[in-house]
C-alpha positions as CSV (number, residue, x, y, z in Angstrom):
1,X,-15.9,-27.6,-8.0
2,X,-19.2,-25.9,-7.4
3,X,-21.3,-24.5,-10.2
4,X,-24.7,-22.8,-10.4
5,X,-27.2,-23.4,-13.3
6,X,-28.3,-19.8,-13.9
7,X,-30.0,-20.2,-17.2
8,X,-31.4,-23.0,-19.4
9,X,-31.4,-22.6,-23.1
10,X,-34.8,-22.9,-24.7
11,X,-33.7,-24.6,-27.9
12,X,-31.5,-27.3,-26.4
13,X,-34.1,-28.3,-23.8
14,X,-36.9,-28.3,-26.4
15,X,-34.9,-30.6,-28.7
16,X,-34.3,-33.1,-25.8
17,X,-37.9,-33.0,-24.7
18,X,-39.1,-33.4,-28.3
19,X,-37.1,-36.5,-28.7
20,X,-38.5,-37.9,-25.5
21,X,-42.0,-37.0,-26.8
22,X,-41.4,-39.0,-30.0
23,X,-40.3,-42.0,-28.0
24,X,-43.3,-41.8,-25.6
25,X,-45.5,-41.2,-28.6
26,X,-44.3,-44.3,-30.3
27,X,-44.9,-46.3,-27.1
28,X,-48.4,-45.0,-26.8
29,X,-48.8,-45.6,-30.5
30,X,-48.4,-49.3,-30.1
31,X,-51.4,-49.4,-27.8
32,X,-53.3,-46.8,-29.8
33,X,-52.9,-48.8,-33.0
34,X,-54.9,-51.8,-31.8
35,X,-57.6,-49.6,-30.2
36,X,-57.9,-47.4,-33.2
37,X,-57.9,-50.3,-35.6
38,X,-60.8,-51.9,-33.8
39,X,-62.7,-48.6,-33.5
40,X,-62.2,-47.6,-37.1
41,X,-63.0,-51.1,-38.3
42,X,-66.3,-51.0,-36.4
43,X,-67.2,-47.7,-38.2
44,X,-66.0,-48.5,-41.7
45,X,-66.4,-52.4,-41.8
46,X,-63.1,-52.6,-43.7
47,X,-60.2,-54.0,-41.7
48,X,-57.4,-53.1,-44.2
49,X,-58.5,-49.4,-44.5
50,X,-58.9,-49.3,-40.7
51,X,-55.4,-50.7,-40.2
52,X,-53.9,-48.2,-42.6
53,X,-55.6,-45.2,-41.0
54,X,-54.8,-46.5,-37.5
55,X,-51.1,-47.0,-38.5
56,X,-50.8,-43.4,-39.8
57,X,-52.5,-42.0,-36.7
58,X,-50.6,-44.1,-34.2
59,X,-47.1,-44.1,-35.6
60,X,-46.9,-40.9,-37.5
61,X,-49.4,-38.3,-36.1
62,X,-49.2,-39.3,-32.4
63,X,-45.4,-39.1,-32.1
64,X,-45.4,-35.7,-33.9
65,X,-48.1,-34.4,-31.6
66,X,-46.2,-35.7,-28.5
67,X,-43.0,-34.1,-29.8
68,X,-44.6,-30.7,-30.2
69,X,-46.4,-30.9,-26.8
70,X,-43.2,-31.9,-25.0
71,X,-41.1,-29.2,-26.8
72,X,-43.6,-26.5,-26.0
73,X,-43.7,-27.7,-22.3
74,X,-39.9,-27.6,-22.3
75,X,-39.8,-24.0,-23.5
76,X,-42.4,-23.0,-20.8
77,X,-40.4,-24.9,-18.1
78,X,-37.1,-23.2,-19.2
79,X,-38.8,-19.8,-19.2
80,X,-40.2,-20.3,-15.7
81,X,-36.9,-21.7,-14.4
82,X,-34.9,-18.7,-15.9
83,X,-37.3,-16.3,-14.2
84,X,-37.1,-18.0,-10.8
85,X,-33.3,-18.5,-11.1
86,X,-32.9,-14.7,-11.7
87,X,-34.9,-14.1,-8.5
88,X,-33.6,-16.7,-6.0
89,X,-30.5,-18.1,-7.8
90,X,-30.0,-21.2,-9.8
91,X,-29.6,-24.9,-8.9
92,X,-26.2,-25.4,-7.2
93,X,-24.3,-28.5,-8.2
94,X,-21.0,-29.9,-7.1
95,X,-18.8,-31.7,-9.6
96,X,-15.9,-34.1,-9.0
97,X,-13.5,-35.6,-11.4
98,X,-14.5,-38.9,-13.0
99,X,-13.0,-41.8,-11.1
100,X,-12.4,-39.8,-7.9
101,X,-13.4,-41.5,-4.7
102,X,-13.9,-38.2,-2.9
103,X,-17.4,-37.7,-1.5
104,X,-17.9,-33.9,-1.4
105,X,-19.6,-32.6,1.8
106,X,-23.0,-31.0,1.4
107,X,-23.5,-27.3,2.4
108,X,-26.0,-26.5,5.0
């Protein structure tokens, strides 16, 4: 079975990319927390306040910012893909049934 991806939906792709952005933002947040705590502590000379501010920035603000950036990029990528797919055609994929041992030949 051969299919062509002619159009990518903006909302669906944005949701997926936003979730990926949250995950990556949390991973970055782990490292940012320690760096931000040290930097804020050096400025305020109060470790508890510095840790609270760093926690909020690293584990709440950073994942939200990453989610918004990734969702915006997904919308841009989907828009560009849809424009190009209209001009030259979409991505062609060949599907086989699950569990099938058939290797479909590639078109040249």
